[in-house]
PyMOL Python script that loads the backbone (N, CA, C, O; Angstrom):
from pymol import cmd

cmd.read_pdbstr("""\
ATOM      1  N   MET A   1     -13.825  66.349  96.670  1.00  0.00           N
ATOM      2  CA  MET A   1     -12.559  66.930  97.246  1.00  0.00           C
ATOM      3  C   MET A   1     -11.379  66.033  97.035  1.00  0.00           C
ATOM      4  O   MET A   1     -11.476  64.880  96.615  1.00  0.00           O
ATOM      5  N   ARG A   2     -10.250  66.633  97.353  1.00  0.00           N
ATOM      6  CA  ARG A   2      -9.189  65.940  97.108  1.00  0.00           C
ATOM      7  C   ARG A   2      -8.607  65.447  98.514  1.00  0.00           C
ATOM      8  O   ARG A   2      -8.656  66.228  99.464  1.00  0.00           O
ATOM      9  N   SER A   3      -8.124  64.324  98.652  1.00  0.00           N
ATOM     10  CA  SER A   3      -7.295  63.677  99.780  1.00  0.00           C
ATOM     11  C   SER A   3      -5.867  63.419  99.643  1.00  0.00           C
ATOM     12  O   SER A   3      -5.353  63.105  98.570  1.00  0.00           O
ATOM     13  N   GLU A   4      -5.172  63.566 100.837  1.00  0.00           N
ATOM     14  CA  GLU A   4      -3.614  63.522 100.898  1.00  0.00           C
ATOM     15  C   GLU A   4      -3.487  62.271 102.077  1.00  0.00           C
ATOM     16  O   GLU A   4      -4.090  62.139 103.142  1.00  0.00           O
ATOM     17  N   ASN A   5      -2.584  61.532 101.515  1.00  0.00           N
ATOM     18  CA  ASN A   5      -1.972  60.478 102.483  1.00  0.00           C
ATOM     19  C   ASN A   5      -1.153  60.966 103.845  1.00  0.00           C
ATOM     20  O   ASN A   5      -0.014  61.415 103.713  1.00  0.00           O
ATOM     21  N   THR A   6      -1.698  60.877 105.006  1.00  0.00           N
ATOM     22  CA  THR A   6      -1.150  61.597 106.068  1.00  0.00           C
ATOM     23  C   THR A   6      -0.353  60.655 107.095  1.00  0.00           C
ATOM     24  O   THR A   6      -1.008  59.712 107.538  1.00  0.00           O
ATOM     25  N   ALA A   7       0.897  60.778 107.506  1.00  0.00           N
ATOM     26  CA  ALA A   7       1.504  59.974 108.314  1.00  0.00           C
ATOM     27  C   ALA A   7       0.830  60.414 109.908  1.00  0.00           C
ATOM     28  O   ALA A   7       0.474  61.547 110.232  1.00  0.00           O
ATOM     29  N   PHE A   8       0.790  59.433 110.583  1.00  0.00           N
ATOM     30  CA  PHE A   8       0.227  59.694 112.243  1.00  0.00           C
ATOM     31  C   PHE A   8       1.208  59.164 112.956  1.00  0.00           C
ATOM     32  O   PHE A   8       1.601  58.032 112.674  1.00  0.00           O
ATOM     33  N   VAL A   9       1.822  59.950 114.095  1.00  0.00           N
ATOM     34  CA  VAL A   9       2.964  59.865 114.704  1.00  0.00           C
ATOM     35  C   VAL A   9       2.525  59.740 116.258  1.00  0.00           C
ATOM     36  O   VAL A   9       1.974  60.779 116.622  1.00  0.00           O
ATOM     37  N   GLY A  10       2.608  58.842 117.192  1.00  0.00           N
ATOM     38  CA  GLY A  10       2.474  58.746 118.396  1.00  0.00           C
ATOM     39  C   GLY A  10       1.044  58.190 118.809  1.00  0.00           C
ATOM     40  O   GLY A  10       0.328  57.918 117.844  1.00  0.00           O
ATOM     41  N   GLY A  11       0.529  57.983 119.995  1.00  0.00           N
ATOM     42  CA  GLY A  11      -0.740  57.724 120.141  1.00  0.00           C
ATOM     43  C   GLY A  11      -1.200  56.254 119.542  1.00  0.00           C
ATOM     44  O   GLY A  11      -0.367  55.418 119.192  1.00  0.00           O
ATOM     45  N   PRO A  12      -2.415  56.074 119.478  1.00  0.00           N
ATOM     46  CA  PRO A  12      -2.910  54.691 119.140  1.00  0.00           C
ATOM     47  C   PRO A  12      -2.924  54.483 117.570  1.00  0.00           C
ATOM     48  O   PRO A  12      -3.146  53.349 117.145  1.00  0.00           O
ATOM     49  N   LEU A  13      -2.678  55.611 116.618  1.00  0.00           N
ATOM     50  CA  LEU A  13      -2.372  55.377 115.581  1.00  0.00           C
ATOM     51  C   LEU A  13      -1.240  55.627 114.680  1.00  0.00           C
ATOM     52  O   LEU A  13      -1.201  55.960 113.496  1.00  0.00           O
ATOM     53  N   ASP A  14      -0.151  55.331 115.722  1.00  0.00           N
ATOM     54  CA  ASP A  14       1.361  55.432 115.354  1.00  0.00           C
ATOM     55  C   ASP A  14       1.751  54.472 114.512  1.00  0.00           C
ATOM     56  O   ASP A  14       1.456  53.290 114.684  1.00  0.00           O
ATOM     57  N   GLY A  15       2.513  54.951 113.440  1.00  0.00           N
ATOM     58  CA  GLY A  15       2.760  54.559 112.001  1.00  0.00           C
ATOM     59  C   GLY A  15       1.994  54.292 111.050  1.00  0.00           C
ATOM     60  O   GLY A  15       2.410  53.753 110.024  1.00  0.00           O
ATOM     61  N   ARG A  16       0.661  54.650 111.249  1.00  0.00           N
ATOM     62  CA  ARG A  16      -0.412  54.439 110.212  1.00  0.00           C
ATOM     63  C   ARG A  16      -0.340  55.533 109.279  1.00  0.00           C
ATOM     64  O   ARG A  16       0.068  56.626 109.670  1.00  0.00           O
ATOM     65  N   VAL A  17      -0.746  55.325 107.914  1.00  0.00           N
ATOM     66  CA  VAL A  17      -0.858  56.496 106.959  1.00  0.00           C
ATOM     67  C   VAL A  17      -2.417  56.484 106.642  1.00  0.00           C
ATOM     68  O   VAL A  17      -2.996  55.449 106.311  1.00  0.00           O
ATOM     69  N   LEU A  18      -2.971  57.557 106.752  1.00  0.00           N
ATOM     70  CA  LEU A  18      -4.561  57.373 106.354  1.00  0.00           C
ATOM     71  C   LEU A  18      -4.889  58.934 105.463  1.00  0.00           C
ATOM     72  O   LEU A  18      -4.454  60.044 105.771  1.00  0.00           O
ATOM     73  N   PRO A  19      -5.694  58.619 104.417  1.00  0.00           N
ATOM     74  CA  PRO A  19      -6.266  59.637 103.588  1.00  0.00           C
ATOM     75  C   PRO A  19      -7.069  60.557 104.558  1.00  0.00           C
ATOM     76  O   PRO A  19      -7.971  60.305 105.357  1.00  0.00           O
ATOM     77  N   VAL A  20      -6.400  61.766 104.197  1.00  0.00           N
ATOM     78  CA  VAL A  20      -7.106  62.967 105.038  1.00  0.00           C
ATOM     79  C   VAL A  20      -7.583  64.119 103.995  1.00  0.00           C
ATOM     80  O   VAL A  20      -6.803  64.818 103.349  1.00  0.00           O
ATOM     81  N   LEU A  21      -8.655  64.178 103.956  1.00  0.00           N
ATOM     82  CA  LEU A  21      -9.473  65.081 103.432  1.00  0.00           C
ATOM     83  C   LEU A  21      -8.709  66.824 103.372  1.00  0.00           C
ATOM     84  O   LEU A  21      -8.513  67.445 104.417  1.00  0.00           O
ATOM     85  N   THR A  22      -8.378  67.369 102.079  1.00  0.00           N
ATOM     86  CA  THR A  22      -7.860  68.679 102.394  1.00  0.00           C
ATOM     87  C   THR A  22      -8.856  69.889 102.106  1.00  0.00           C
ATOM     88  O   THR A  22      -9.881  69.828 101.428  1.00  0.00           O
ATOM     89  N   GLY A  23      -8.463  70.734 102.605  1.00  0.00           N
ATOM     90  CA  GLY A  23      -9.402  71.899 102.496  1.00  0.00           C
ATOM     91  C   GLY A  23      -9.113  72.787 101.283  1.00  0.00           C
ATOM     92  O   GLY A  23      -8.334  72.400 100.412  1.00  0.00           O
ATOM     93  N   ALA A  24      -9.695  73.904 101.218  1.00  0.00           N
ATOM     94  CA  ALA A  24      -9.781  74.937  99.816  1.00  0.00           C
ATOM     95  C   ALA A  24      -8.178  75.264  99.616  1.00  0.00           C
ATOM     96  O   ALA A  24      -7.601  75.466  98.548  1.00  0.00           O
ATOM     97  N   THR A  25      -7.735  75.259 100.670  1.00  0.00           N
ATOM     98  CA  THR A  25      -6.041  75.747 100.208  1.00  0.00           C
ATOM     99  C   THR A  25      -5.065  74.401  99.717  1.00  0.00           C
ATOM    100  O   THR A  25      -4.056  74.472  99.015  1.00  0.00           O
ATOM    101  N   GLY A  26      -5.529  73.468 100.158  1.00  0.00           N
ATOM    102  CA  GLY A  26      -5.028  72.138  99.623  1.00  0.00           C
ATOM    103  C   GLY A  26      -4.171  71.449 100.963  1.00  0.00           C
ATOM    104  O   GLY A  26      -3.320  70.566 100.853  1.00  0.00           O
ATOM    105  N   HIS A  27      -4.596  72.051 102.177  1.00  0.00           N
ATOM    106  CA  HIS A  27      -4.007  71.695 103.460  1.00  0.00           C
ATOM    107  C   HIS A  27      -4.862  70.773 104.360  1.00  0.00           C
ATOM    108  O   HIS A  27      -6.079  70.948 104.418  1.00  0.00           O
ATOM    109  N   PRO A  28      -4.349  69.956 104.947  1.00  0.00           N
ATOM    110  CA  PRO A  28      -5.282  69.057 105.838  1.00  0.00           C
ATOM    111  C   PRO A  28      -5.489  69.990 106.904  1.00  0.00           C
ATOM    112  O   PRO A  28      -4.668  70.882 107.120  1.00  0.00           O
ATOM    113  N   PRO A  29      -6.591  69.838 107.625  1.00  0.00           N
ATOM    114  CA  PRO A  29      -6.950  70.510 108.987  1.00  0.00           C
ATOM    115  C   PRO A  29      -5.678  70.630 110.045  1.00  0.00           C
ATOM    116  O   PRO A  29      -4.683  69.919 109.905  1.00  0.00           O
ATOM    117  N   LYS A  30      -5.809  71.627 111.150  1.00  0.00           N
ATOM    118  CA  LYS A  30      -4.709  71.523 111.871  1.00  0.00           C
ATOM    119  C   LYS A  30      -4.856  70.787 113.070  1.00  0.00           C
ATOM    120  O   LYS A  30      -3.918  70.610 113.847  1.00  0.00           O
ATOM    121  N   TRP A  31      -5.972  70.362 113.245  1.00  0.00           N
ATOM    122  CA  TRP A  31      -6.296  69.154 114.223  1.00  0.00           C
ATOM    123  C   TRP A  31      -7.127  68.099 113.630  1.00  0.00           C
ATOM    124  O   TRP A  31      -8.081  68.380 112.905  1.00  0.00           O
ATOM    125  N   TYR A  32      -6.788  66.871 113.920  1.00  0.00           N
ATOM    126  CA  TYR A  32      -7.578  65.763 113.403  1.00  0.00           C
ATOM    127  C   TYR A  32      -8.021  64.913 114.882  1.00  0.00           C
ATOM    128  O   TYR A  32      -7.204  64.651 115.764  1.00  0.00           O
ATOM    129  N   GLU A  33      -9.017  64.669 114.917  1.00  0.00           N
ATOM    130  CA  GLU A  33      -9.762  63.992 116.040  1.00  0.00           C
ATOM    131  C   GLU A  33     -10.216  62.774 115.534  1.00  0.00           C
ATOM    132  O   GLU A  33     -10.587  62.651 114.367  1.00  0.00           O
ATOM    133  N   VAL A  34     -10.203  61.659 116.537  1.00  0.00           N
ATOM    134  CA  VAL A  34     -10.299  60.336 116.408  1.00  0.00           C
ATOM    135  C   VAL A  34     -11.258  59.617 117.460  1.00  0.00           C
ATOM    136  O   VAL A  34     -10.842  59.090 118.491  1.00  0.00           O
ATOM    137  N   PRO A  35     -12.582  59.664 117.071  1.00  0.00           N
ATOM    138  CA  PRO A  35     -13.477  58.825 118.222  1.00  0.00           C
ATOM    139  C   PRO A  35     -13.235  57.547 118.306  1.00  0.00           C
ATOM    140  O   PRO A  35     -13.331  56.953 117.232  1.00  0.00           O
ATOM    141  N   VAL A  36     -12.901  56.801 119.390  1.00  0.00           N
ATOM    142  CA  VAL A  36     -12.783  55.494 119.304  1.00  0.00           C
ATOM    143  C   VAL A  36     -13.913  55.031 120.448  1.00  0.00           C
ATOM    144  O   VAL A  36     -13.906  55.433 121.612  1.00  0.00           O
ATOM    145  N   PRO A  37     -14.848  54.137 119.896  1.00  0.00           N
ATOM    146  CA  PRO A  37     -15.874  53.372 120.736  1.00  0.00           C
ATOM    147  C   PRO A  37     -15.563  52.851 122.059  1.00  0.00           C
ATOM    148  O   PRO A  37     -14.537  52.183 122.188  1.00  0.00           O
ATOM    149  N   ASP A  38     -16.384  53.090 123.143  1.00  0.00           N
ATOM    150  CA  ASP A  38     -15.981  52.298 124.352  1.00  0.00           C
ATOM    151  C   ASP A  38     -16.289  51.127 124.290  1.00  0.00           C
ATOM    152  O   ASP A  38     -17.217  51.020 123.489  1.00  0.00           O
ATOM    153  N   ALA A  39     -15.940  49.946 124.811  1.00  0.00           N
ATOM    154  CA  ALA A  39     -16.257  48.502 124.958  1.00  0.00           C
ATOM    155  C   ALA A  39     -17.370  48.505 125.380  1.00  0.00           C
ATOM    156  O   ALA A  39     -18.313  47.911 124.858  1.00  0.00           O
ATOM    157  N   ALA A  40     -17.424  49.353 126.654  1.00  0.00           N
ATOM    158  CA  ALA A  40     -18.595  48.986 127.746  1.00  0.00           C
ATOM    159  C   ALA A  40     -19.707  49.915 127.328  1.00  0.00           C
ATOM    160  O   ALA A  40     -20.580  50.080 128.180  1.00  0.00           O
ATOM    161  N   GLY A  41     -19.806  50.371 126.513  1.00  0.00           N
ATOM    162  CA  GLY A  41     -20.925  51.063 125.842  1.00  0.00           C
ATOM    163  C   GLY A  41     -20.996  52.757 126.454  1.00  0.00           C
ATOM    164  O   GLY A  41     -21.904  53.575 126.306  1.00  0.00           O
ATOM    165  N   GLY A  42     -20.060  52.860 126.969  1.00  0.00           N
ATOM    166  CA  GLY A  42     -19.962  54.169 127.432  1.00  0.00           C
ATOM    167  C   GLY A  42     -19.718  55.424 126.282  1.00  0.00           C
ATOM    168  O   GLY A  42     -19.791  55.071 125.105  1.00  0.00           O
ATOM    169  N   PRO A  43     -19.472  56.676 126.525  1.00  0.00           N
ATOM    170  CA  PRO A  43     -19.283  57.620 125.634  1.00  0.00           C
ATOM    171  C   PRO A  43     -17.910  57.367 124.916  1.00  0.00           C
ATOM    172  O   PRO A  43     -16.955  57.083 125.640  1.00  0.00           O
ATOM    173  N   PRO A  44     -17.746  57.434 123.729  1.00  0.00           N
ATOM    174  CA  PRO A  44     -16.385  57.523 122.939  1.00  0.00           C
ATOM    175  C   PRO A  44     -15.177  58.350 123.586  1.00  0.00           C
ATOM    176  O   PRO A  44     -15.247  59.502 124.013  1.00  0.00           O
ATOM    177  N   ALA A  45     -13.913  57.412 123.563  1.00  0.00           N
ATOM    178  CA  ALA A  45     -12.812  58.199 123.703  1.00  0.00           C
ATOM    179  C   ALA A  45     -12.328  58.980 122.596  1.00  0.00           C
ATOM    180  O   ALA A  45     -12.237  58.342 121.548  1.00  0.00           O
ATOM    181  N   VAL A  46     -11.960  60.312 122.545  1.00  0.00           N
ATOM    182  CA  VAL A  46     -11.445  61.173 121.411  1.00  0.00           C
ATOM    183  C   VAL A  46      -9.857  61.331 121.656  1.00  0.00           C
ATOM    184  O   VAL A  46      -9.362  61.717 122.715  1.00  0.00           O
ATOM    185  N   TYR A  47      -9.164  60.975 120.526  1.00  0.00           N
ATOM    186  CA  TYR A  47      -7.738  61.098 120.219  1.00  0.00           C
ATOM    187  C   TYR A  47      -7.659  62.155 119.458  1.00  0.00           C
ATOM    188  O   TYR A  47      -8.278  62.190 118.395  1.00  0.00           O
ATOM    189  N   ALA A  48      -6.813  63.283 119.916  1.00  0.00           N
ATOM    190  CA  ALA A  48      -6.596  64.359 119.375  1.00  0.00           C
ATOM    191  C   ALA A  48      -5.097  64.486 118.708  1.00  0.00           C
ATOM    192  O   ALA A  48      -4.196  64.383 119.541  1.00  0.00           O
ATOM    193  N   TYR A  49      -4.635  64.711 117.216  1.00  0.00           N
ATOM    194  CA  TYR A  49      -3.464  64.857 116.694  1.00  0.00           C
ATOM    195  C   TYR A  49      -3.530  66.305 116.177  1.00  0.00           C
ATOM    196  O   TYR A  49      -4.481  66.818 115.588  1.00  0.00           O
ATOM    197  N   ARG A  50      -2.384  66.863 116.490  1.00  0.00           N
ATOM    198  CA  ARG A  50      -2.149  68.222 115.674  1.00  0.00           C
ATOM    199  C   ARG A  50      -1.261  68.264 114.806  1.00  0.00           C
ATOM    200  O   ARG A  50      -0.127  67.944 115.162  1.00  0.00           O
ATOM    201  N   ARG A  51      -1.492  68.669 113.411  1.00  0.00           N
ATOM    202  CA  ARG A  51      -0.694  68.952 112.430  1.00  0.00           C
ATOM    203  C   ARG A  51       0.655  69.604 112.321  1.00  0.00           C
ATOM    204  O   ARG A  51       0.725  70.806 112.574  1.00  0.00           O
ATOM    205  N   ALA A  52       1.764  68.923 111.961  1.00  0.00           N
ATOM    206  CA  ALA A  52       3.233  69.387 111.929  1.00  0.00           C
ATOM    207  C   ALA A  52       3.571  69.090 110.774  1.00  0.00           C
ATOM    208  O   ALA A  52       3.106  68.161 110.112  1.00  0.00           O
ATOM    209  N   PRO A  53       4.823  70.236 110.278  1.00  0.00           N
ATOM    210  CA  PRO A  53       5.387  69.934 109.059  1.00  0.00           C
ATOM    211  C   PRO A  53       6.242  68.607 109.048  1.00  0.00           C
ATOM    212  O   PRO A  53       6.811  68.288 110.091  1.00  0.00           O
ATOM    213  N   ALA A  54       6.365  67.808 107.908  1.00  0.00           N
ATOM    214  CA  ALA A  54       6.828  66.722 107.699  1.00  0.00           C
ATOM    215  C   ALA A  54       8.419  66.622 107.633  1.00  0.00           C
ATOM    216  O   ALA A  54       9.184  65.737 108.017  1.00  0.00           O
ATOM    217  N   GLY A  55       8.642  67.860 107.002  1.00  0.00           N
ATOM    218  CA  GLY A  55      10.140  67.952 106.907  1.00  0.00           C
ATOM    219  C   GLY A  55      10.341  68.867 105.940  1.00  0.00           C
ATOM    220  O   GLY A  55       9.371  69.450 105.453  1.00  0.00           O
ATOM    221  N   ARG A  56      11.781  69.157 105.468  1.00  0.00           N
ATOM    222  CA  ARG A  56      12.130  70.249 104.401  1.00  0.00           C
ATOM    223  C   ARG A  56      13.266  69.163 103.428  1.00  0.00           C
ATOM    224  O   ARG A  56      13.979  68.215 103.756  1.00  0.00           O
ATOM    225  N   THR A  57      13.040  69.756 102.306  1.00  0.00           N
ATOM    226  CA  THR A  57      14.107  69.363 101.303  1.00  0.00           C
ATOM    227  C   THR A  57      15.438  69.700 101.464  1.00  0.00           C
ATOM    228  O   THR A  57      15.456  70.893 101.767  1.00  0.00           O
ATOM    229  N   LYS A  58      16.605  69.239 101.414  1.00  0.00           N
ATOM    230  CA  LYS A  58      17.852  69.594 101.800  1.00  0.00           C
ATOM    231  C   LYS A  58      18.395  70.728 100.525  1.00  0.00           C
ATOM    232  O   LYS A  58      19.046  71.679 100.957  1.00  0.00           O
ATOM    233  N   ARG A  59      18.248  70.697  99.537  1.00  0.00           N
ATOM    234  CA  ARG A  59      18.377  71.811  98.580  1.00  0.00           C
ATOM    235  C   ARG A  59      17.904  73.106  98.627  1.00  0.00           C
ATOM    236  O   ARG A  59      18.615  74.110  98.677  1.00  0.00           O
ATOM    237  N   LEU A  60      16.497  73.073  98.607  1.00  0.00           N
ATOM    238  CA  LEU A  60      15.836  74.388  98.316  1.00  0.00           C
ATOM    239  C   LEU A  60      15.277  74.696  99.792  1.00  0.00           C
ATOM    240  O   LEU A  60      15.193  75.898 100.044  1.00  0.00           O
ATOM    241  N   GLY A  61      14.821  73.682 100.960  1.00  0.00           N
ATOM    242  CA  GLY A  61      14.212  74.148 102.007  1.00  0.00           C
ATOM    243  C   GLY A  61      12.883  74.016 101.863  1.00  0.00           C
ATOM    244  O   GLY A  61      12.216  74.331 102.848  1.00  0.00           O
ATOM    245  N   ILE A  62      12.272  73.608 100.838  1.00  0.00           N
ATOM    246  CA  ILE A  62      10.888  73.320 100.827  1.00  0.00           C
ATOM    247  C   ILE A  62      10.202  72.453 101.591  1.00  0.00           C
ATOM    248  O   ILE A  62      10.740  71.368 101.815  1.00  0.00           O
ATOM    249  N   GLN A  63       8.877  72.730 102.157  1.00  0.00           N
ATOM    250  CA  GLN A  63       8.315  71.621 102.905  1.00  0.00           C
ATOM    251  C   GLN A  63       7.894  70.720 102.432  1.00  0.00           C
ATOM    252  O   GLN A  63       7.384  70.916 101.329  1.00  0.00           O
ATOM    253  N   ARG A  64       7.871  69.291 102.974  1.00  0.00           N
ATOM    254  CA  ARG A  64       7.575  67.888 102.010  1.00  0.00           C
ATOM    255  C   ARG A  64       6.294  67.779 102.311  1.00  0.00           C
ATOM    256  O   ARG A  64       5.655  67.194 101.436  1.00  0.00           O
ATOM    257  N   GLY A  65       5.637  68.153 103.296  1.00  0.00           N
ATOM    258  CA  GLY A  65       4.105  67.646 103.499  1.00  0.00           C
ATOM    259  C   GLY A  65       3.842  67.726 104.776  1.00  0.00           C
ATOM    260  O   GLY A  65       4.413  68.591 105.441  1.00  0.00           O
ATOM    261  N   TRP A  66       2.810  66.728 105.444  1.00  0.00           N
ATOM    262  CA  TRP A  66       2.559  67.203 106.709  1.00  0.00           C
ATOM    263  C   TRP A  66       2.392  65.750 107.507  1.00  0.00           C
ATOM    264  O   TRP A  66       2.265  64.806 106.727  1.00  0.00           O
ATOM    265  N   ILE A  67       2.369  65.420 108.828  1.00  0.00           N
ATOM    266  CA  ILE A  67       2.419  64.680 109.629  1.00  0.00           C
ATOM    267  C   ILE A  67       1.413  65.216 110.986  1.00  0.00           C
ATOM    268  O   ILE A  67       1.331  66.383 111.368  1.00  0.00           O
ATOM    269  N   TYR A  68       0.773  64.158 111.512  1.00  0.00           N
ATOM    270  CA  TYR A  68      -0.144  64.448 112.503  1.00  0.00           C
ATOM    271  C   TYR A  68       0.795  63.842 113.824  1.00  0.00           C
ATOM    272  O   TYR A  68       1.300  62.720 113.880  1.00  0.00           O
ATOM    273  N   GLU A  69       0.856  64.703 114.652  1.00  0.00           N
ATOM    274  CA  GLU A  69       1.637  64.285 116.173  1.00  0.00           C
ATOM    275  C   GLU A  69       0.449  64.052 116.946  1.00  0.00           C
ATOM    276  O   GLU A  69      -0.594  64.660 116.707  1.00  0.00           O
ATOM    277  N   TYR A  70       0.580  63.006 118.069  1.00  0.00           N
ATOM    278  CA  TYR A  70      -0.337  62.847 118.951  1.00  0.00           C
ATOM    279  C   TYR A  70      -0.359  63.896 119.910  1.00  0.00           C
ATOM    280  O   TYR A  70       0.717  64.418 120.202  1.00  0.00           O
ATOM    281  N   ALA A  71      -1.296  64.250 120.391  1.00  0.00           N
ATOM    282  CA  ALA A  71      -1.432  65.273 121.701  1.00  0.00           C
ATOM    283  C   ALA A  71      -2.052  64.826 122.721  1.00  0.00           C
ATOM    284  O   ALA A  71      -3.269  64.989 122.632  1.00  0.00           O
ATOM    285  N   PRO A  72      -1.658  64.261 123.778  1.00  0.00           N
ATOM    286  CA  PRO A  72      -2.284  63.563 124.887  1.00  0.00           C
ATOM    287  C   PRO A  72      -3.049  64.483 125.642  1.00  0.00           C
ATOM    288  O   PRO A  72      -4.098  64.064 126.130  1.00  0.00           O
ATOM    289  N   GLU A  73      -2.698  65.723 125.837  1.00  0.00           N
ATOM    290  CA  GLU A  73      -3.573  66.781 126.334  1.00  0.00           C
ATOM    291  C   GLU A  73      -4.791  67.125 125.827  1.00  0.00           C
ATOM    292  O   GLU A  73      -5.615  67.642 126.582  1.00  0.00           O
ATOM    293  N   GLY A  74      -5.118  66.878 124.375  1.00  0.00           N
ATOM    294  CA  GLY A  74      -6.206  67.139 123.697  1.00  0.00           C
ATOM    295  C   GLY A  74      -6.015  68.517 123.110  1.00  0.00           C
ATOM    296  O   GLY A  74      -5.023  69.229 123.267  1.00  0.00           O
ATOM    297  N   ARG A  75      -7.299  68.845 122.286  1.00  0.00           N
ATOM    298  CA  ARG A  75      -7.241  69.949 121.757  1.00  0.00           C
ATOM    299  C   ARG A  75      -7.009  71.242 122.466  1.00  0.00           C
ATOM    300  O   ARG A  75      -7.620  71.440 123.516  1.00  0.00           O
ATOM    301  N   GLU A  76      -6.039  72.305 121.913  1.00  0.00           N
ATOM    302  CA  GLU A  76      -6.076  73.362 122.528  1.00  0.00           C
ATOM    303  C   GLU A  76      -7.097  74.442 122.392  1.00  0.00           C
ATOM    304  O   GLU A  76      -7.695  74.693 121.346  1.00  0.00           O
ATOM    305  N   ARG A  77      -7.263  75.112 123.622  1.00  0.00           N
ATOM    306  CA  ARG A  77      -8.488  76.214 123.499  1.00  0.00           C
ATOM    307  C   ARG A  77      -7.828  77.428 122.863  1.00  0.00           C
ATOM    308  O   ARG A  77      -6.607  77.573 122.920  1.00  0.00           O
ATOM    309  N   PRO A  78      -8.626  78.298 122.260  1.00  0.00           N
ATOM    310  CA  PRO A  78      -8.042  79.474 121.841  1.00  0.00           C
ATOM    311  C   PRO A  78      -7.578  80.505 122.877  1.00  0.00           C
ATOM    312  O   PRO A  78      -8.150  80.618 123.961  1.00  0.00           O
ATOM    313  N   ARG A  79      -6.606  81.198 122.545  1.00  0.00           N
ATOM    314  CA  ARG A  79      -5.927  81.969 123.533  1.00  0.00           C
ATOM    315  C   ARG A  79      -6.216  83.387 123.152  1.00  0.00           C
ATOM    316  O   ARG A  79      -5.429  84.075 122.502  1.00  0.00           O
ATOM    317  N   TRP A  80      -7.356  83.782 123.578  1.00  0.00           N
ATOM    318  CA  TRP A  80      -7.716  85.316 123.785  1.00  0.00           C
ATOM    319  C   TRP A  80      -7.045  86.334 124.219  1.00  0.00           C
ATOM    320  O   TRP A  80      -6.656  86.150 125.372  1.00  0.00           O
ATOM    321  N   PRO A  81      -6.757  87.300 123.791  1.00  0.00           N
ATOM    322  CA  PRO A  81      -5.615  88.463 124.360  1.00  0.00           C
ATOM    323  C   PRO A  81      -6.387  88.953 125.532  1.00  0.00           C
ATOM    324  O   PRO A  81      -5.633  89.453 126.367  1.00  0.00           O
ATOM    325  N   TRP A  82      -7.617  88.974 125.864  1.00  0.00           N
ATOM    326  CA  TRP A  82      -8.353  89.547 126.855  1.00  0.00           C
ATOM    327  C   TRP A  82      -8.724  88.579 127.937  1.00  0.00           C
ATOM    328  O   TRP A  82      -9.429  88.902 128.892  1.00  0.00           O
ATOM    329  N   SER A  83      -8.135  87.162 127.722  1.00  0.00           N
ATOM    330  CA  SER A  83      -8.539  86.490 128.945  1.00  0.00           C
ATOM    331  C   SER A  83      -7.373  86.191 129.720  1.00  0.00           C
ATOM    332  O   SER A  83      -6.293  86.161 129.130  1.00  0.00           O
ATOM    333  N   LYS A  84      -7.419  85.971 130.910  1.00  0.00           N
ATOM    334  CA  LYS A  84      -6.393  85.560 131.841  1.00  0.00           C
ATOM    335  C   LYS A  84      -5.777  84.177 131.793  1.00  0.00           C
ATOM    336  O   LYS A  84      -6.569  83.244 131.924  1.00  0.00           O
ATOM    337  N   PRO A  85      -4.570  83.906 131.637  1.00  0.00           N
ATOM    338  CA  PRO A  85      -3.929  82.710 131.717  1.00  0.00           C
ATOM    339  C   PRO A  85      -4.467  81.926 133.166  1.00  0.00           C
ATOM    340  O   PRO A  85      -4.342  82.358 134.312  1.00  0.00           O
ATOM    341  N   GLY A  86      -5.091  80.662 132.738  1.00  0.00           N
ATOM    342  CA  GLY A  86      -5.706  79.749 133.879  1.00  0.00           C
ATOM    343  C   GLY A  86      -6.939  80.469 134.498  1.00  0.00           C
ATOM    344  O   GLY A  86      -7.325  80.002 135.570  1.00  0.00           O
ATOM    345  N   GLY A  87      -7.468  81.299 134.102  1.00  0.00           N
ATOM    346  CA  GLY A  87      -8.629  81.957 134.564  1.00  0.00           C
ATOM    347  C   GLY A  87      -9.704  81.227 134.797  1.00  0.00           C
ATOM    348  O   GLY A  87      -9.978  80.383 133.943  1.00  0.00           O
ATOM    349  N   LYS A  88     -10.504  81.341 135.882  1.00  0.00           N
ATOM    350  CA  LYS A  88     -11.781  80.458 135.715  1.00  0.00           C
ATOM    351  C   LYS A  88     -13.153  81.556 135.048  1.00  0.00           C
ATOM    352  O   LYS A  88     -13.144  82.784 134.968  1.00  0.00           O
ATOM    353  N   PRO A  89     -14.072  80.739 134.708  1.00  0.00           N
ATOM    354  CA  PRO A  89     -15.240  81.658 134.040  1.00  0.00           C
ATOM    355  C   PRO A  89     -15.702  82.093 135.101  1.00  0.00           C
ATOM    356  O   PRO A  89     -15.603  81.574 136.213  1.00  0.00           O
ATOM    357  N   PRO A  90     -16.506  83.579 134.663  1.00  0.00           N
ATOM    358  CA  PRO A  90     -17.151  84.448 135.591  1.00  0.00           C
ATOM    359  C   PRO A  90     -18.440  83.597 136.199  1.00  0.00           C
ATOM    360  O   PRO A  90     -19.123  82.814 135.539  1.00  0.00           O
ATOM    361  N   GLU A  91     -18.602  83.886 137.444  1.00  0.00           N
ATOM    362  CA  GLU A  91     -19.947  83.376 138.041  1.00  0.00           C
ATOM    363  C   GLU A  91     -21.146  83.939 137.333  1.00  0.00           C
ATOM    364  O   GLU A  91     -21.074  85.126 137.012  1.00  0.00           O
ATOM    365  N   PRO A  92     -22.263  83.257 137.033  1.00  0.00           N
ATOM    366  CA  PRO A  92     -23.305  83.774 136.571  1.00  0.00           C
ATOM    367  C   PRO A  92     -24.138  84.709 137.469  1.00  0.00           C
ATOM    368  O   PRO A  92     -24.165  84.320 138.637  1.00  0.00           O
ATOM    369  N   PRO A  93     -24.921  86.002 137.192  1.00  0.00           N
ATOM    370  CA  PRO A  93     -25.351  86.856 138.132  1.00  0.00           C
ATOM    371  C   PRO A  93     -26.489  86.271 138.989  1.00  0.00           C
ATOM    372  O   PRO A  93     -27.064  85.259 138.589  1.00  0.00           O
ATOM    373  N   ARG A  94     -26.708  86.634 139.709  1.00  0.00           N
ATOM    374  CA  ARG A  94     -27.853  86.300 140.666  1.00  0.00           C
ATOM    375  C   ARG A  94     -29.261  87.019 140.687  1.00  0.00           C
ATOM    376  O   ARG A  94     -30.118  86.674 141.500  1.00  0.00           O
TER     377      ARG A  94
END
""", "prot")
cmd.dss("prot")
cmd.show_as("cartoon", "prot")
cmd.util.cbc("prot")
cmd.orient("prot")
């Protein structure tokens, strides 16, 4: 598989450039999650990064590549058209 050196912006990986595996289309994944082990032996903390365009060229406006931006709220849930915003899950039948 092919990898691409991708910069990380914000969060604990700010300023680092890491190789990220690309998919069949040549793009890195939309979300990159980094598990960090807990020093006390508890469950690991997971930091989420969202893929964003790195910028565009001046002359032709072609995209230059990708960066990962820190998302402190975590990974977004899918927004289905039939679900209510901020709705709670239905109660199980008794």
